[in-house]
N, C-alpha and C positions, 0 to 999 in steps of 0.2 A: 254401711251403706247411707248414701245421702237422702234427704227428705224427697227429694225429686223421683229419685230410683223408689222408693216404698210407695210412693203415691202410682206411679206407674204400675208396680207389681200388684197394687191392689186393684187397679182398674181393668189390667190384664186379666186376674183371675176372676173377676166378679161380672165382666161385661164380653170378654173374647172379642176384642176389637181387631179389624184387620189393618187399622192404621192408629197410632197412638203416639203422640209427641207431647212431651211434658218439661215445659221449659220453666227455669228458675229466673224470673224476671225481677228479682229484688234489686239488681244494680240498678235499675231504671227508676227507684224510689230512694228517698231519703232515709235510708237504713243503714247501720254500720256496714262496712266490706264482709263479705263472705255470708252474709243474711240469708236465710232460705225462709222467706214470709210471703213472696208474691209469686204466683204459679201461672202459667197459660197452659192448657190442656186443648189440643186438638184430637178428636177421637171419631173414627167413623167406627159403627158396629150394627151388626143385624138386630142387635138389643133394641136399636132405635126405630126399627121398622112400625111405621104405625102409630110411633108414640109420640104426644104433644112436648114441645121445648120444657115447659115445666115439668113433666114427668120424667123426661130425660135427666135435668137437672138434679130432682131428687134422688134417683138412682145413684147419680155421682156423690151427691151429699150424703148419702147412707152409707155406702162404701167408705167415704173418707170421713166419718163422724169425728173419730178420734185426732185426726190431724187438724180439720176445722176448729176443734174444741181448744187446740191449744197452739202450736207451731205456726199455721197457716193464718195470714191476715187477709189475703185477696187470693180469689180461683176465679181467673176467667176462663170460662168453658165454652168452646164451639163443638158441639156435638151432632154429628150427621150419621143418618143411614148410608147405606151403599150407594143407594139411587140419588140420594141428595148431593153427594160429594163430588164437589166439581175440580179439586186439584189443589185448592188453599183456603186458607182461613183467613179474616182479616188480621191486621197486624195492631197490637195494644198501643193504646196512645201514649205518649209521653206523660209521666207523673207532673202534675201541677201543685201537688199538695206538699207540706212540710217544709216550707222555705225555698221551692224551686220555682216560684212564679218569676 
């Protein structure tokens, strides 16, 4: 199972999202080919109704504590309640670090 699949599985089980996308964006960074270190998560869940942004992030961090302590270097989170979801989330910017300038 890929790391992206493992992340998705934990988020599905913990937050029961109506929409979930987990993208491995490592290819956009200065890492070896095939790396699984940079991820973008777009999630819509009723668990975020009435919950501030910081608390939403804390919920996700709690579910992914093992991954964040090890293989995951960066995690871009776009977390919405069903009422907030407008059909798309912002794209991640190109990496400017690690010699890519």
